[in-house]
N, CA, C, O and the ligand as a Tripos MOL2 file, in Angstrom:
@<TRIPOS>MOLECULE
protein
  245   243    62     0     0
PROTEIN
NO_CHARGES

@<TRIPOS>ATOM
      1 N           0.8400   -1.2110    0.0000 N.3       1 MET1
      2 CA         -0.0030    0.0040    0.0020 C.3       1 MET1
      3 C           0.8640    1.2480    0.0030 C.2       1 MET1
      4 O           1.9350    1.2910    0.6080 O.2       1 MET1
      5 N           0.3670    2.2530   -0.6910 N.am      2 GLU2
      6 CA          1.1070    3.4880   -0.8210 C.3       2 GLU2
      7 C           1.0480    4.3060    0.4620 C.2       2 GLU2
      8 O           0.0170    4.3790    1.1300 O.2       2 GLU2
      9 N           2.1620    4.9100    0.7820 N.am      3 LYS3
     10 CA          2.2090    5.7120    1.9820 C.3       3 LYS3
     11 C           1.5930    7.0800    1.7220 C.2       3 LYS3
     12 O           1.8530    7.7050    0.6940 O.2       3 LYS3
     13 N           0.7780    7.5340    2.6590 N.am      4 THR4
     14 CA          0.1880    8.8540    2.5060 C.3       4 THR4
     15 C           0.5760    9.7350    3.6790 C.2       4 THR4
     16 O           0.9270    9.2550    4.7570 O.2       4 THR4
     17 N           0.5040   11.0210    3.4400 N.am      5 PHE5
     18 CA          0.8860   12.0090    4.4600 C.3       5 PHE5
     19 C          -0.2750   12.9490    4.7130 C.2       5 PHE5
     20 O          -1.0190   13.2970    3.7960 O.2       5 PHE5
     21 N          -0.4220   13.3540    5.9530 N.am      6 ARG6
     22 CA         -1.4240   14.3890    6.2400 C.3       6 ARG6
     23 C          -0.7440   15.7250    6.1300 C.2       6 ARG6
     24 O           0.1460   16.0480    6.9160 O.2       6 ARG6
     25 N          -1.1610   16.5010    5.1600 N.am      7 VAL7
     26 CA         -0.4840   17.7570    4.8800 C.3       7 VAL7
     27 C          -1.4210   18.9400    4.7570 C.2       7 VAL7
     28 O          -2.6320   18.7810    4.5980 O.2       7 VAL7
     29 N          -0.8450   20.1260    4.8330 N.am      8 CYS8
     30 CA         -1.5780   21.3800    4.6590 C.3       8 CYS8
     31 C          -2.0630   21.4720    3.2130 C.2       8 CYS8
     32 O          -1.2840   21.2360    2.2900 O.2       8 CYS8
     33 N          -3.3590   21.8160    2.9960 N.am      9 PRO9
     34 CA         -3.8660   21.9370    1.6410 C.3       9 PRO9
     35 C          -3.3370   23.1390    0.8900 C.2       9 PRO9
     36 O          -3.4660   23.2110   -0.3330 O.2       9 PRO9
     37 N          -2.7460   24.0830    1.6000 N.am     10 ARG10
     38 CA         -2.2370   25.2990    0.9410 C.3      10 ARG10
     39 C          -0.7930   25.1530    0.4930 C.2      10 ARG10
     40 O          -0.4480   25.4800   -0.6430 O.2      10 ARG10
     41 N           0.0670   24.6490    1.4130 N.am     11 CYS11
     42 CA          1.4780   24.6490    1.0720 C.3      11 CYS11
     43 C           2.0970   23.2550    1.0520 C.2      11 CYS11
     44 O           3.2580   23.1030    0.6710 O.2      11 CYS11
     45 N           1.3510   22.2510    1.4500 N.am     12 GLY12
     46 CA          1.8700   20.8830    1.3800 C.3      12 GLY12
     47 C           2.7910   20.5130    2.5210 C.2      12 GLY12
     48 O           3.4120   19.4510    2.4870 O.2      12 GLY12
     49 N           2.8960   21.3590    3.5270 N.am     13 SER13
     50 CA          3.7800   21.0710    4.6380 C.3      13 SER13
     51 C           3.1000   20.0430    5.5740 C.2      13 SER13
     52 O           1.8750   19.9730    5.6620 O.2      13 SER13
     53 N           3.9450   19.2480    6.2700 N.am     14 ASN14
     54 CA          3.3470   18.3370    7.2190 C.3      14 ASN14
     55 C           3.5520   18.8200    8.6550 C.2      14 ASN14
     56 O           3.4000   18.0640    9.6140 O.2      14 ASN14
     57 N           3.9050   20.1110    8.7710 N.am     15 SER15
     58 CA          3.9880   20.7020   10.1020 C.3      15 SER15
     59 C           2.6210   21.1780   10.5350 C.2      15 SER15
     60 O           2.3720   22.3730   10.6890 O.2      15 SER15
     61 N           1.7300   20.1950   10.7290 N.am     16 ILE16
     62 CA          0.3540   20.4950   11.0610 C.3      16 ILE16
     63 C           0.1260   20.3070   12.5560 C.2      16 ILE16
     64 O           0.5550   19.3250   13.1610 O.2      16 ILE16
     65 N          -0.5550   21.2730   13.1140 N.am     17 GLU17
     66 CA         -0.8750   21.2210   14.5380 C.3      17 GLU17
     67 C          -2.3730   21.0790   14.6760 C.2      17 GLU17
     68 O          -3.1330   21.7880   14.0180 O.2      17 GLU17
     69 N          -2.8000   20.1620   15.5300 N.am     18 GLU18
     70 CA         -4.2170   19.9970   15.7570 C.3      18 GLU18
     71 C          -4.6890   20.8630   16.8880 C.2      18 GLU18
     72 O          -4.0870   20.8910   17.9620 O.2      18 GLU18
     73 N          -5.7790   21.5770   16.6430 N.am     19 ILE19
     74 CA         -6.3400   22.4370   17.6910 C.3      19 ILE19
     75 C          -7.6720   21.8660   18.1460 C.2      19 ILE19
     76 O          -8.5820   21.6680   17.3410 O.2      19 ILE19
     77 N          -7.7780   21.6080   19.4230 N.am     20 PHE20
     78 CA         -9.0120   21.0350   19.9450 C.3      20 PHE20
     79 C          -9.7950   22.1060   20.7200 C.2      20 PHE20
     80 O          -9.3110   23.2140   20.9510 O.2      20 PHE20
     81 N         -11.0040   21.7380   21.1040 N.am     21 GLY21
     82 CA        -11.7560   22.6000   22.0050 C.3      21 GLY21
     83 C         -12.5870   23.6520   21.3150 C.2      21 GLY21
     84 O         -13.2240   24.4710   21.9780 O.2      21 GLY21
     85 N         -12.5940   23.6470   19.9970 N.am     22 SER22
     86 CA        -13.4550   24.5940   19.2920 C.3      22 SER22
     87 C         -14.8650   24.1020   19.2130 C.2      22 SER22
     88 O         -15.0950   22.8950   19.1280 O.2      22 SER22
     89 N         -15.8040   24.9880   19.2370 N.am     23 ILE23
     90 CA        -17.2250   24.6310   19.1260 C.3      23 ILE23
     91 C         -17.4540   23.9810   17.7620 C.2      23 ILE23
     92 O         -18.2540   23.0550   17.6260 O.2      23 ILE23
     93 N         -16.7590   24.4670   16.7860 N.am     24 MET24
     94 CA        -16.9290   23.9420   15.4370 C.3      24 MET24
     95 C         -16.2650   22.5810   15.2360 C.2      24 MET24
     96 O         -16.3360   22.0000   14.1530 O.2      24 MET24
     97 N         -15.6300   22.0890   16.2710 N.am     25 GLY25
     98 CA        -14.9500   20.7830   16.1330 C.3      25 GLY25
     99 C         -13.4730   20.9440   15.9530 C.2      25 GLY25
    100 O         -12.8720   21.9190   16.4050 O.2      25 GLY25
    101 N         -12.8950   19.9750   15.2850 N.am     26 GLN26
    102 CA        -11.4730   19.9500   15.1030 C.3      26 GLN26
    103 C         -10.9870   20.9940   14.1320 C.2      26 GLN26
    104 O         -11.6450   21.2910   13.1360 O.2      26 GLN26
    105 N          -9.8480   21.5390   14.4230 N.am     27 LYS27
    106 CA         -9.2370   22.5190   13.5500 C.3      27 LYS27
    107 C          -7.7700   22.2320   13.4280 C.2      27 LYS27
    108 O          -7.1530   21.6330   14.3090 O.2      27 LYS27
    109 N          -7.2240   22.6690   12.3190 N.am     28 TYR28
    110 CA         -5.7970   22.4490   12.1010 C.3      28 TYR28
    111 C          -5.0760   23.7380   11.7940 C.2      28 TYR28
    112 O          -5.6420   24.6720   11.2270 O.2      28 TYR28
    113 N          -3.8290   23.7700   12.1760 N.am     29 LYS29
    114 CA         -3.0200   24.9370   11.9130 C.3      29 LYS29
    115 C          -1.6840   24.5190   11.3140 C.2      29 LYS29
    116 O          -1.0220   23.6000   11.7970 O.2      29 LYS29
    117 N          -1.3080   25.2200   10.2480 N.am     30 CYS30
    118 CA         -0.0290   24.9230    9.5940 C.3      30 CYS30
    119 C           1.0440   25.8790   10.1390 C.2      30 CYS30
    120 O           0.8610   27.0960   10.1660 O.2      30 CYS30
    121 N           2.1480   25.3000   10.5630 N.am     31 LYS31
    122 CA          3.2110   26.1580   11.1330 C.3      31 LYS31
    123 C           4.0040   26.8900   10.0380 C.2      31 LYS31
    124 O           4.6630   27.8950   10.3030 O.2      31 LYS31
    125 N           3.9270   26.3740    8.8180 N.am     32 ASP32
    126 CA          4.7310   26.9530    7.7460 C.3      32 ASP32
    127 C           4.0830   28.1370    7.0270 C.2      32 ASP32
    128 O           4.7510   29.1230    6.7150 O.2      32 ASP32
    129 N           2.7480   28.0290    6.7610 N.am     33 CYS33
    130 CA          2.1380   29.1090    6.0010 C.3      33 CYS33
    131 C           0.9780   29.7680    6.8000 C.2      33 CYS33
    132 O           0.2560   30.6170    6.2770 O.2      33 CYS33
    133 N           0.8290   29.3670    8.0300 N.am     34 SER34
    134 CA         -0.1810   29.9230    8.9380 C.3      34 SER34
    135 C          -1.6100   29.6650    8.4570 C.2      34 SER34
    136 O          -2.5350   30.3840    8.8350 O.2      34 SER34
    137 N          -1.7860   28.6490    7.6310 N.am     35 TYR35
    138 CA         -3.1270   28.1940    7.2810 C.3      35 TYR35
    139 C          -3.8340   27.6880    8.5420 C.2      35 TYR35
    140 O          -3.2450   27.0190    9.3910 O.2      35 TYR35
    141 N          -5.1160   28.0350    8.6250 N.am     36 GLU36
    142 CA         -5.8860   27.5850    9.7830 C.3      36 GLU36
    143 C          -7.2840   27.2050    9.3090 C.2      36 GLU36
    144 O          -7.9680   28.0190    8.6880 O.2      36 GLU36
    145 N          -7.7160   25.9780    9.5930 N.am     37 GLY37
    146 CA         -9.0210   25.5660    9.1180 C.3      37 GLY37
    147 C          -9.3460   24.1520    9.4560 C.2      37 GLY37
    148 O          -8.5200   23.4350   10.0220 O.2      37 GLY37
    149 N         -10.5620   23.7260    9.1120 N.am     38 PRO38
    150 CA        -10.9990   22.3540    9.4520 C.3      38 PRO38
    151 C         -10.4520   21.2940    8.4940 C.2      38 PRO38
    152 O         -10.6130   20.0960    8.7260 O.2      38 PRO38
    153 N          -9.8050   21.7430    7.4160 N.am     39 LEU39
    154 CA         -9.4200   20.8070    6.3740 C.3      39 LEU39
    155 C          -7.9310   20.5620    6.2690 C.2      39 LEU39
    156 O          -7.1370   21.4970    6.1590 O.2      39 LEU39
    157 N          -7.5650   19.2990    6.3040 N.am     40 ILE40
    158 CA         -6.2140   18.9560    5.8630 C.3      40 ILE40
    159 C          -6.3790   17.8290    4.8700 C.2      40 ILE40
    160 O          -7.4350   17.2000    4.8040 O.2      40 ILE40
    161 N          -5.3650   17.5780    4.1160 N.am     41 ILE41
    162 CA         -5.5150   16.5130    3.1390 C.3      41 ILE41
    163 C          -4.5420   15.3850    3.3460 C.2      41 ILE41
    164 O          -3.4570   15.5600    3.8990 O.2      41 ILE41
    165 N          -4.9600   14.2070    2.8820 N.am     42 GLU42
    166 CA         -4.0980   13.0590    2.9380 C.3      42 GLU42
    167 C          -3.6000   12.8060    1.5330 C.2      42 GLU42
    168 O          -4.3820   12.4880    0.6370 O.2      42 GLU42
    169 N          -2.3190   12.9440    1.3410 N.am     43 ALA43
    170 CA         -1.7780   12.8670   -0.0090 C.3      43 ALA43
    171 C          -0.6010   11.9180   -0.0880 C.2      43 ALA43
    172 O           0.1180   11.7020    0.8880 O.2      43 ALA43
    173 N          -0.4210   11.3580   -1.2690 N.am     44 ASN44
    174 CA          0.7830   10.5520   -1.4800 C.3      44 ASN44
    175 C           1.9470   11.4910   -1.8560 C.2      44 ASN44
    176 O           1.7670   12.6970   -2.0190 O.2      44 ASN44
    177 N           3.1170   10.9070   -1.9830 N.am     45 LYS45
    178 CA          4.3150   11.7110   -2.2010 C.3      45 LYS45
    179 C           4.2160   12.6200   -3.4150 C.2      45 LYS45
    180 O           4.6280   13.7790   -3.3620 O.2      45 LYS45
    181 N           3.6670   12.0960   -4.5200 N.am     46 GLU46
    182 CA          3.5500   12.8630   -5.7510 C.3      46 GLU46
    183 C           2.6670   14.0940   -5.5520 C.2      46 GLU46
    184 O           3.0020   15.1920   -5.9960 O.2      46 GLU46
    185 N           1.5310   13.8900   -4.8770 N.am     47 LEU47
    186 CA          0.5900   14.9870   -4.6730 C.3      47 LEU47
    187 C           1.1960   16.0570   -3.7440 C.2      47 LEU47
    188 O           1.0150   17.2580   -3.9470 O.2      47 LEU47
    189 N           1.9040   15.5880   -2.7430 N.am     48 VAL48
    190 CA          2.5670   16.5510   -1.8140 C.3      48 VAL48
    191 C           3.5180   17.4360   -2.6070 C.2      48 VAL48
    192 O           3.5340   18.6540   -2.4290 O.2      48 VAL48
    193 N           4.3100   16.8230   -3.4820 N.am     49 GLU49
    194 CA          5.2610   17.5800   -4.2950 C.3      49 GLU49
    195 C           4.5350   18.5710   -5.1700 C.2      49 GLU49
    196 O           4.9900   19.7020   -5.3420 O.2      49 GLU49
    197 N           3.4020   18.1560   -5.7290 N.am     50 GLU50
    198 CA          2.6250   19.0140   -6.6280 C.3      50 GLU50
    199 C           2.0930   20.2360   -5.8570 C.2      50 GLU50
    200 O           2.1530   21.3610   -6.3530 O.2      50 GLU50
    201 N           1.5820   20.0070   -4.6650 N.am     51 ILE51
    202 CA          1.0550   21.1190   -3.8730 C.3      51 ILE51
    203 C           2.1650   22.0810   -3.5040 C.2      51 ILE51
    204 O           1.9830   23.2980   -3.5510 O.2      51 ILE51
    205 N           3.3140   21.5360   -3.1370 N.am     52 LYS52
    206 CA          4.4500   22.3780   -2.7910 C.3      52 LYS52
    207 C           4.9180   23.2230   -3.9530 C.2      52 LYS52
    208 O           5.2460   24.3980   -3.7930 O.2      52 LYS52
    209 N           4.9470   22.5980   -5.1560 N.am     53 GLU53
    210 CA          5.3330   23.3340   -6.3640 C.3      53 GLU53
    211 C           4.3810   24.4780   -6.6550 C.2      53 GLU53
    212 O           4.8010   25.6020   -6.9310 O.2      53 GLU53
    213 N           3.0640   24.1700   -6.5870 N.am     54 ASN54
    214 CA          2.0320   25.1910   -6.8550 C.3      54 ASN54
    215 C           2.1330   26.3360   -5.8690 C.2      54 ASN54
    216 O           1.9810   27.5010   -6.2350 O.2      54 ASN54
    217 N           2.3870   26.0000   -4.6220 N.am     55 TYR55
    218 CA          2.4880   27.0280   -3.5790 C.3      55 TYR55
    219 C           3.6840   27.9410   -3.8590 C.2      55 TYR55
    220 O           3.6040   29.1640   -3.7410 O.2      55 TYR55
    221 N           4.7620   27.3210   -4.2220 N.am     56 LYS56
    222 CA          5.9920   28.0630   -4.5370 C.3      56 LYS56
    223 C           5.7750   29.0220   -5.6930 C.2      56 LYS56
    224 O           6.1780   30.1840   -5.6430 O.2      56 LYS56
    225 N           5.1310   28.5140   -6.7320 N.am     57 LYS57
    226 CA          4.8380   29.3350   -7.9150 C.3      57 LYS57
    227 C           3.9730   30.5240   -7.5730 C.2      57 LYS57
    228 O           4.2450   31.6490   -7.9930 O.2      57 LYS57
    229 N           2.9050   30.2620   -6.7890 N.am     58 ARG58
    230 CA          1.9820   31.3170   -6.4110 C.3      58 ARG58
    231 C           2.7030   32.3650   -5.5550 C.2      58 ARG58
    232 O           2.4560   33.5640   -5.6860 O.2      58 ARG58
    233 N           3.5910   31.8970   -4.6840 N.am     59 LYS59
    234 CA          4.2870   32.8240   -3.8290 C.3      59 LYS59
    235 C           5.2260   33.7070   -4.6000 C.2      59 LYS59
    236 O           5.3930   34.8860   -4.2880 O.2      59 LYS59
    237 N           5.8540   33.1160   -5.6330 N.am     60 GLU60
    238 CA          6.7710   33.9020   -6.4250 C.3      60 GLU60
    239 C           6.0350   34.8020   -7.4290 C.2      60 GLU60
    240 O           6.6360   35.6800   -8.0480 O.2      60 GLU60
    241 N           4.7420   34.5720   -7.5730 N.am     61 GLY61
    242 CA          3.9350   35.3700   -8.4690 C.3      61 GLY61
    243 C           4.0910   34.9180   -9.8810 C.2      61 GLY61
    244 O           3.4750   35.4860  -10.7830 O.2      61 GLY61
    245 ZN          0.7150   25.3620    5.0940 Zn       62 ZN62
@<TRIPOS>BOND
     1     1     2 1
     2     2     3 1
     3     3     4 2
     4     3     5 am
     5     5     6 1
     6     6     7 1
     7     7     8 2
     8     7     9 am
     9     9    10 1
    10    10    11 1
    11    11    12 2
    12    11    13 am
    13    13    14 1
    14    14    15 1
    15    15    16 2
    16    15    17 am
    17    17    18 1
    18    18    19 1
    19    19    20 2
    20    19    21 am
    21    21    22 1
    22    22    23 1
    23    23    24 2
    24    23    25 am
    25    25    26 1
    26    26    27 1
    27    27    28 2
    28    27    29 am
    29    29    30 1
    30    30    31 1
    31    31    32 2
    32    31    33 am
    33    33    34 1
    34    34    35 1
    35    35    36 2
    36    35    37 am
    37    37    38 1
    38    38    39 1
    39    39    40 2
    40    39    41 am
    41    41    42 1
    42    42    43 1
    43    43    44 2
    44    43    45 am
    45    45    46 1
    46    46    47 1
    47    47    48 2
    48    47    49 am
    49    49    50 1
    50    50    51 1
    51    51    52 2
    52    51    53 am
    53    53    54 1
    54    54    55 1
    55    55    56 2
    56    55    57 am
    57    57    58 1
    58    58    59 1
    59    59    60 2
    60    59    61 am
    61    61    62 1
    62    62    63 1
    63    63    64 2
    64    63    65 am
    65    65    66 1
    66    66    67 1
    67    67    68 2
    68    67    69 am
    69    69    70 1
    70    70    71 1
    71    71    72 2
    72    71    73 am
    73    73    74 1
    74    74    75 1
    75    75    76 2
    76    75    77 am
    77    77    78 1
    78    78    79 1
    79    79    80 2
    80    79    81 am
    81    81    82 1
    82    82    83 1
    83    83    84 2
    84    83    85 am
    85    85    86 1
    86    86    87 1
    87    87    88 2
    88    87    89 am
    89    89    90 1
    90    90    91 1
    91    91    92 2
    92    91    93 am
    93    93    94 1
    94    94    95 1
    95    95    96 2
    96    95    97 am
    97    97    98 1
    98    98    99 1
    99    99   100 2
   100    99   101 am
   101   101   102 1
   102   102   103 1
   103   103   104 2
   104   103   105 am
   105   105   106 1
   106   106   107 1
   107   107   108 2
   108   107   109 am
   109   109   110 1
   110   110   111 1
   111   111   112 2
   112   111   113 am
   113   113   114 1
   114   114   115 1
   115   115   116 2
   116   115   117 am
   117   117   118 1
   118   118   119 1
   119   119   120 2
   120   119   121 am
   121   121   122 1
   122   122   123 1
   123   123   124 2
   124   123   125 am
   125   125   126 1
   126   126   127 1
   127   127   128 2
   128   127   129 am
   129   129   130 1
   130   130   131 1
   131   131   132 2
   132   131   133 am
   133   133   134 1
   134   134   135 1
   135   135   136 2
   136   135   137 am
   137   137   138 1
   138   138   139 1
   139   139   140 2
   140   139   141 am
   141   141   142 1
   142   142   143 1
   143   143   144 2
   144   143   145 am
   145   145   146 1
   146   146   147 1
   147   147   148 2
   148   147   149 am
   149   149   150 1
   150   150   151 1
   151   151   152 2
   152   151   153 am
   153   153   154 1
   154   154   155 1
   155   155   156 2
   156   155   157 am
   157   157   158 1
   158   158   159 1
   159   159   160 2
   160   159   161 am
   161   161   162 1
   162   162   163 1
   163   163   164 2
   164   163   165 am
   165   165   166 1
   166   166   167 1
   167   167   168 2
   168   167   169 am
   169   169   170 1
   170   170   171 1
   171   171   172 2
   172   171   173 am
   173   173   174 1
   174   174   175 1
   175   175   176 2
   176   175   177 am
   177   177   178 1
   178   178   179 1
   179   179   180 2
   180   179   181 am
   181   181   182 1
   182   182   183 1
   183   183   184 2
   184   183   185 am
   185   185   186 1
   186   186   187 1
   187   187   188 2
   188   187   189 am
   189   189   190 1
   190   190   191 1
   191   191   192 2
   192   191   193 am
   193   193   194 1
   194   194   195 1
   195   195   196 2
   196   195   197 am
   197   197   198 1
   198   198   199 1
   199   199   200 2
   200   199   201 am
   201   201   202 1
   202   202   203 1
   203   203   204 2
   204   203   205 am
   205   205   206 1
   206   206   207 1
   207   207   208 2
   208   207   209 am
   209   209   210 1
   210   210   211 1
   211   211   212 2
   212   211   213 am
   213   213   214 1
   214   214   215 1
   215   215   216 2
   216   215   217 am
   217   217   218 1
   218   218   219 1
   219   219   220 2
   220   219   221 am
   221   221   222 1
   222   222   223 1
   223   223   224 2
   224   223   225 am
   225   225   226 1
   226   226   227 1
   227   227   228 2
   228   227   229 am
   229   229   230 1
   230   230   231 1
   231   231   232 2
   232   231   233 am
   233   233   234 1
   234   234   235 1
   235   235   236 2
   236   235   237 am
   237   237   238 1
   238   238   239 1
   239   239   240 2
   240   239   241 am
   241   241   242 1
   242   242   243 1
   243   243   244 2
@<TRIPOS>SUBSTRUCTURE
     1 MET1         2 RESIDUE 1 A MET
     2 GLU2         6 RESIDUE 1 A GLU
     3 LYS3        10 RESIDUE 1 A LYS
     4 THR4        14 RESIDUE 1 A THR
     5 PHE5        18 RESIDUE 1 A PHE
     6 ARG6        22 RESIDUE 1 A ARG
     7 VAL7        26 RESIDUE 1 A VAL
     8 CYS8        30 RESIDUE 1 A CYS
     9 PRO9        34 RESIDUE 1 A PRO
    10 ARG10       38 RESIDUE 1 A ARG
    11 CYS11       42 RESIDUE 1 A CYS
    12 GLY12       46 RESIDUE 1 A GLY
    13 SER13       50 RESIDUE 1 A SER
    14 ASN14       54 RESIDUE 1 A ASN
    15 SER15       58 RESIDUE 1 A SER
    16 ILE16       62 RESIDUE 1 A ILE
    17 GLU17       66 RESIDUE 1 A GLU
    18 GLU18       70 RESIDUE 1 A GLU
    19 ILE19       74 RESIDUE 1 A ILE
    20 PHE20       78 RESIDUE 1 A PHE
    21 GLY21       82 RESIDUE 1 A GLY
    22 SER22       86 RESIDUE 1 A SER
    23 ILE23       90 RESIDUE 1 A ILE
    24 MET24       94 RESIDUE 1 A MET
    25 GLY25       98 RESIDUE 1 A GLY
    26 GLN26      102 RESIDUE 1 A GLN
    27 LYS27      106 RESIDUE 1 A LYS
    28 TYR28      110 RESIDUE 1 A TYR
    29 LYS29      114 RESIDUE 1 A LYS
    30 CYS30      118 RESIDUE 1 A CYS
    31 LYS31      122 RESIDUE 1 A LYS
    32 ASP32      126 RESIDUE 1 A ASP
    33 CYS33      130 RESIDUE 1 A CYS
    34 SER34      134 RESIDUE 1 A SER
    35 TYR35      138 RESIDUE 1 A TYR
    36 GLU36      142 RESIDUE 1 A GLU
    37 GLY37      146 RESIDUE 1 A GLY
    38 PRO38      150 RESIDUE 1 A PRO
    39 LEU39      154 RESIDUE 1 A LEU
    40 ILE40      158 RESIDUE 1 A ILE
    41 ILE41      162 RESIDUE 1 A ILE
    42 GLU42      166 RESIDUE 1 A GLU
    43 ALA43      170 RESIDUE 1 A ALA
    44 ASN44      174 RESIDUE 1 A ASN
    45 LYS45      178 RESIDUE 1 A LYS
    46 GLU46      182 RESIDUE 1 A GLU
    47 LEU47      186 RESIDUE 1 A LEU
    48 VAL48      190 RESIDUE 1 A VAL
    49 GLU49      194 RESIDUE 1 A GLU
    50 GLU50      198 RESIDUE 1 A GLU
    51 ILE51      202 RESIDUE 1 A ILE
    52 LYS52      206 RESIDUE 1 A LYS
    53 GLU53      210 RESIDUE 1 A GLU
    54 ASN54      214 RESIDUE 1 A ASN
    55 TYR55      218 RESIDUE 1 A TYR
    56 LYS56      222 RESIDUE 1 A LYS
    57 LYS57      226 RESIDUE 1 A LYS
    58 ARG58      230 RESIDUE 1 A ARG
    59 LYS59      234 RESIDUE 1 A LYS
    60 GLU60      238 RESIDUE 1 A GLU
    61 GLY61      242 RESIDUE 1 A GLY
    62 ZN62       245 GROUP 0 **** ****
């Protein structure tokens, strides 16, 4: 089976912090791009690389 990673949907980082205690339920925070929200994604290595590339491109304009 292919290995998957739980990563930030914005920048592809796996420096994800789980935040509990919210009324809305579980929330996640990315330490790298300061994304904050209920959604993280489970991606394989190829998809993680793709997200990172897209993020880099967007950042560079
Ligand atoms: Zn991020």
